[in-house]
Residue frames as a rotation matrix with the C-alpha (Angstrom) as fourth column:
MET 1
0.900 0.399 0.175 28.41
-0.302 0.860 -0.411 45.65
-0.314 0.317 0.895 -15.85
VAL 2
-0.202 -0.977 0.073 31.47
-0.611 0.184 0.770 43.34
-0.765 0.111 -0.634 -16.56
LYS 3
0.618 0.257 -0.743 31.99
-0.772 0.379 -0.510 41.60
0.151 0.889 0.433 -19.79
ILE 4
0.203 -0.566 0.799 33.26
-0.378 0.708 0.597 38.07
-0.903 -0.423 -0.070 -19.61
SER 5
0.311 -0.211 -0.927 35.21
-0.949 -0.012 -0.316 36.82
0.055 0.978 -0.203 -22.47
VAL 6
0.420 -0.105 0.902 35.56
-0.297 0.923 0.246 33.14
-0.858 -0.371 0.356 -23.15
ASN 7
-0.530 -0.651 -0.543 37.97
-0.789 0.143 0.598 31.46
-0.312 0.745 -0.590 -25.53
ARG 8
0.465 0.775 -0.428 36.01
-0.885 0.411 -0.219 29.22
0.006 0.480 0.877 -27.90
ASP 9
0.079 -0.525 -0.848 38.80
-0.403 0.761 -0.508 26.66
0.912 0.382 -0.152 -28.22
THR 10
-0.881 -0.365 0.301 39.12
-0.393 0.211 -0.895 26.31
0.263 -0.907 -0.329 -24.46
MET 11
-0.164 0.949 0.269 35.36
-0.879 -0.017 -0.476 25.90
-0.447 -0.315 0.837 -24.14
MET 12
0.478 0.364 -0.799 35.26
-0.805 0.546 -0.233 23.25
0.352 0.754 0.554 -26.87
LYS 13
-0.375 -0.754 -0.540 38.12
-0.284 0.647 -0.707 21.32
0.883 -0.112 -0.456 -25.40
HIS 14
-0.789 0.183 0.586 36.35
-0.603 -0.050 -0.796 21.40
-0.117 -0.982 0.149 -21.98
ALA 15
0.247 0.969 -0.033 33.10
-0.909 0.219 -0.356 20.09
-0.337 0.117 0.934 -23.50
ALA 16
0.305 -0.186 -0.934 34.94
-0.599 0.725 -0.340 17.33
0.740 0.663 0.110 -25.28
ASP 17
-0.765 -0.643 0.032 36.67
-0.362 0.388 -0.848 16.29
0.533 -0.660 -0.529 -22.02
LEU 18
-0.403 0.764 0.504 33.11
-0.735 0.058 -0.676 16.18
-0.545 -0.643 0.538 -20.26
SER 19
0.503 0.662 -0.556 31.70
-0.862 0.434 -0.264 14.19
0.066 0.611 0.789 -23.15
SER 20
-0.048 -0.547 -0.836 34.45
-0.428 0.767 -0.477 11.64
0.902 0.335 -0.271 -23.03
SER 21
-0.882 -0.268 0.388 34.29
-0.434 0.136 -0.891 11.27
0.185 -0.954 -0.236 -19.23
VAL 22
-0.192 0.921 0.338 30.51
-0.826 0.035 -0.563 10.71
-0.531 -0.387 0.754 -19.29
GLN 23
0.333 0.297 -0.895 30.60
-0.816 0.567 -0.116 8.10
0.473 0.768 0.431 -22.10
GLY 24
-0.581 -0.665 -0.469 32.48
-0.319 0.716 -0.621 5.78
0.749 -0.211 -0.629 -19.62
MET 25
-0.743 0.387 0.547 29.76
-0.616 -0.075 -0.784 5.98
-0.262 -0.919 0.294 -17.09
ALA 26
-0.548 0.642 -0.536 27.00
-0.042 0.619 0.784 3.26
0.835 0.453 -0.312 -17.06
TYR 27
-0.456 0.450 0.768 24.00
-0.877 -0.081 -0.473 2.89
-0.151 -0.889 0.432 -14.82
HIS 28
-0.585 0.244 -0.773 22.89
-0.075 0.933 0.352 -0.62
0.808 0.264 -0.527 -13.96
PRO 29
0.030 0.625 0.780 19.84
-0.844 -0.402 0.355 -0.50
0.536 -0.669 0.516 -11.65
MET 30
0.889 0.389 -0.242 20.08
-0.228 0.833 0.504 -4.23
0.398 -0.393 0.829 -10.74
LYS 31
0.168 -0.907 -0.385 23.85
0.277 0.419 -0.865 -4.12
0.946 0.039 0.322 -9.88
ASN 32
-0.757 -0.610 -0.235 24.90
0.320 -0.032 -0.947 -4.31
0.570 -0.792 0.220 -6.28
GLY 33
-0.252 0.730 -0.635 21.36
0.958 0.096 -0.270 -3.97
-0.135 -0.677 -0.724 -4.96
ASN 34
-0.895 -0.091 -0.437 21.06
0.095 -0.995 0.012 -0.51
-0.436 -0.031 0.899 -6.42
MET 35
-0.638 0.732 0.239 17.33
0.410 0.060 0.910 -0.56
0.652 0.679 -0.339 -6.82
SER 36
-0.624 0.403 -0.670 15.89
0.695 -0.106 -0.711 1.24
-0.358 -0.909 -0.214 -3.82
TYR 37
-0.219 0.542 -0.811 14.49
-0.109 -0.840 -0.532 4.14
-0.970 -0.029 0.243 -5.76
THR 38
-0.981 -0.105 -0.162 13.83
-0.173 0.097 0.980 2.63
-0.087 0.990 -0.114 -9.24
GLN 39
-0.299 0.940 -0.163 10.32
-0.948 -0.272 0.168 2.42
0.114 0.205 0.972 -10.69
SER 40
-0.091 0.206 -0.974 10.33
-0.193 0.956 0.220 -1.41
0.977 0.208 -0.047 -10.82
ASN 41
-0.817 -0.294 -0.497 10.97
0.398 0.337 -0.853 -1.48
0.418 -0.894 -0.159 -7.08
SER 42
-0.806 0.588 0.071 8.24
-0.560 -0.717 -0.415 1.08
-0.193 -0.374 0.907 -6.50
MET 43
-0.060 0.796 -0.603 5.77
-0.812 0.313 0.493 -1.20
0.581 0.519 0.627 -8.46
SER 44
-0.365 -0.142 -0.920 6.94
0.237 0.942 -0.239 -4.22
0.900 -0.306 -0.310 -6.36
GLN 45
-0.989 -0.032 -0.147 6.34
0.150 -0.252 -0.956 -2.39
-0.007 -0.967 0.254 -3.15
TYR 46
-0.561 0.820 -0.112 2.98
-0.827 -0.560 0.038 -1.20
-0.032 0.114 0.993 -4.37
ARG 47
-0.054 0.496 -0.867 1.99
-0.465 0.756 0.462 -4.75
0.884 0.428 0.189 -5.27
GLU 48
-0.645 -0.301 -0.702 3.09
0.416 0.632 -0.653 -6.07
0.641 -0.714 -0.283 -1.81
CYS 49
-0.938 0.342 -0.060 1.18
-0.142 -0.535 -0.833 -3.37
-0.317 -0.773 0.550 0.09
LEU 50
-0.311 0.890 -0.333 -1.89
-0.919 -0.193 0.343 -3.99
0.242 0.413 0.878 -2.03
LEU 51
-0.183 0.129 -0.975 -1.80
-0.047 0.989 0.139 -7.73
0.982 0.071 -0.175 -1.30
SER 52
-0.893 -0.205 -0.400 -1.40
0.379 0.134 -0.916 -6.95
0.241 -0.970 -0.041 2.39
LEU 53
-0.759 0.648 0.065 -4.40
-0.610 -0.672 -0.419 -4.77
-0.228 -0.358 0.906 2.29
LEU 54
-0.070 0.721 -0.690 -6.48
-0.695 0.461 0.552 -7.51
0.716 0.518 0.468 0.67
ASP 55
-0.431 -0.175 -0.885 -5.41
0.361 0.866 -0.347 -9.90
0.827 -0.469 -0.310 3.32
GLY 56
-0.994 -0.001 -0.107 -6.43
0.094 -0.489 -0.867 -7.45
-0.051 -0.872 0.487 5.92
VAL 57
-0.480 0.866 -0.143 -9.81
-0.873 -0.454 0.181 -6.96
0.092 0.212 0.973 4.40
GLU 58
-0.037 0.419 -0.907 -10.42
-0.318 0.856 0.408 -10.61
0.947 0.304 0.101 4.13
THR 59
-0.755 -0.294 -0.586 -9.48
0.461 0.397 -0.794 -11.07
0.466 -0.870 -0.164 7.75
PHE 60
-0.900 0.436 0.003 -11.80
-0.357 -0.734 -0.578 -8.22
-0.249 -0.521 0.816 8.70
GLU 61
-0.248 0.836 -0.490 -14.68
-0.762 0.144 0.631 -9.92
0.598 0.530 0.601 6.65
SER 62
-0.269 0.064 -0.961 -14.32
0.215 0.977 0.004 -13.15
0.939 -0.205 -0.276 8.62
VAL 63
-0.904 -0.073 -0.421 -14.36
0.427 -0.133 -0.894 -11.45
0.009 -0.988 0.152 11.94
VAL 64
-0.706 0.706 -0.057 -17.52
-0.693 -0.704 -0.153 -9.44
-0.148 -0.069 0.987 10.97
GLN 65
-0.118 0.619 -0.776 -19.22
-0.472 0.653 0.592 -12.66
0.874 0.436 0.215 9.78
GLU 66
-0.538 -0.129 -0.833 -18.48
0.550 0.694 -0.464 -14.27
0.638 -0.708 -0.302 13.14
ASP 67
-0.965 0.224 -0.133 -19.87
-0.029 -0.600 -0.799 -11.27
-0.259 -0.768 0.586 15.06
ALA 68
-0.427 0.861 -0.276 -23.06
-0.877 -0.319 0.360 -11.33
0.222 0.395 0.891 12.88
LYS 69
-0.209 0.321 -0.924 -23.54
0.013 0.945 0.326 -14.96
0.978 0.056 -0.202 13.65
ARG 70
-0.776 -0.117 -0.619 -23.09
0.600 0.166 -0.783 -14.34
0.194 -0.979 -0.059 17.42
ILE 71
-0.881 0.464 -0.088 -25.41
-0.410 -0.844 -0.346 -11.31
-0.235 -0.268 0.934 17.35
LYS 72
-0.319 0.762 -0.563 -28.02
-0.647 0.259 0.718 -13.42
0.693 0.593 0.410 15.55
GLN 73
-0.343 0.049 -0.938 -27.72
0.424 0.899 -0.108 -16.12
0.838 -0.435 -0.329 18.12
ILE 74
-0.951 -0.054 -0.306 -28.07
0.295 -0.465 -0.834 -13.55
-0.097 -0.883 0.458 21.03
GLY 75
-0.650 0.754 -0.098 -31.20
-0.758 -0.634 0.150 -12.11
0.050 0.172 0.984 19.37
GLU 76
-0.093 0.655 -0.749 -32.78
-0.286 0.703 0.651 -15.57
0.954 0.275 0.122 18.95
ALA 77
-0.562 -0.176 -0.808 -31.96
0.656 0.499 -0.566 -16.42
0.503 -0.848 -0.165 22.61
TYR 78
-0.944 0.295 -0.149 -33.52
-0.135 -0.756 -0.640 -13.21
-0.301 -0.584 0.754 23.87
ALA 79
-0.382 0.837 -0.392 -36.67
-0.805 -0.093 0.586 -13.85
0.454 0.539 0.709 21.66
GLN 80
-0.190 0.298 -0.936 -36.96
0.082 0.954 0.287 -17.31
0.978 -0.022 -0.205 23.21
LYS 81
-0.787 -0.091 -0.611 -36.63
0.609 0.047 -0.792 -16.11
0.101 -0.995 0.019 26.72
ASP 82
-0.856 0.517 -0.012 -39.19
-0.509 -0.847 -0.156 -13.42
-0.091 -0.127 0.988 26.02
ARG 83
-0.190 0.766 -0.615 -41.64
-0.522 0.452 0.724 -16.10
0.832 0.458 0.314 24.80
GLU 84
-0.363 0.016 -0.932 -41.00
0.529 0.827 -0.191 -18.18
0.767 -0.562 -0.308 27.86
VAL 85
-0.957 -0.088 -0.277 -41.37
0.279 -0.546 -0.790 -15.26
-0.082 -0.833 0.547 30.23
GLY 86
-0.625 0.772 -0.116 -44.58
-0.762 -0.570 0.309 -14.24
0.172 0.282 0.944 28.46
GLN 87
-0.093 0.643 -0.760 -46.05
-0.146 0.746 0.650 -17.65
0.985 0.171 0.025 28.73
LYS 88
-0.595 -0.137 -0.792 -45.27
0.696 0.405 -0.593 -17.83
0.402 -0.904 -0.146 32.45
LEU 89
-0.874 0.217 -0.436 -46.94
0.089 -0.809 -0.581 -14.40
-0.478 -0.547 0.687 32.92
HIS 90
-0.074 0.847 0.526 -49.67
0.860 0.322 -0.396 -15.16
-0.505 0.423 -0.752 30.43
LEU 91
0.168 0.019 -0.986 -48.61
-0.198 -0.979 -0.053 -12.22
-0.966 0.204 -0.160 28.22
GLU 92
0.820 0.062 0.569 -48.51
0.515 0.354 -0.781 -11.93
-0.250 0.933 0.259 24.52
VAL 93
0.042 -0.878 -0.476 -45.03
0.025 -0.476 0.879 -11.25
-0.999 -0.049 0.002 23.23
ARG 94
0.944 0.325 0.060 -44.87
0.082 -0.053 -0.995 -9.91
-0.320 0.944 -0.077 19.64
């Protein structure tokens, strides 16, 4: 096993240099369009997707309502034709 000896003064100087270089850095999420991975952008995308989903559900609802009306009309037309055919053949249609 090898023993590594570190000079305390050298290490403290290195830590001070790192500290001073980090203090000059600043993070501005709104600067230069740098928001692609921030939480607020994620919430905005979530909100947009949720609204898009609701629009899709509303469209689907209107289509299903139209189909229900058409199916009801078809059923009524078949029932009417059954009654007419039954009257011609003198049958009782229930």
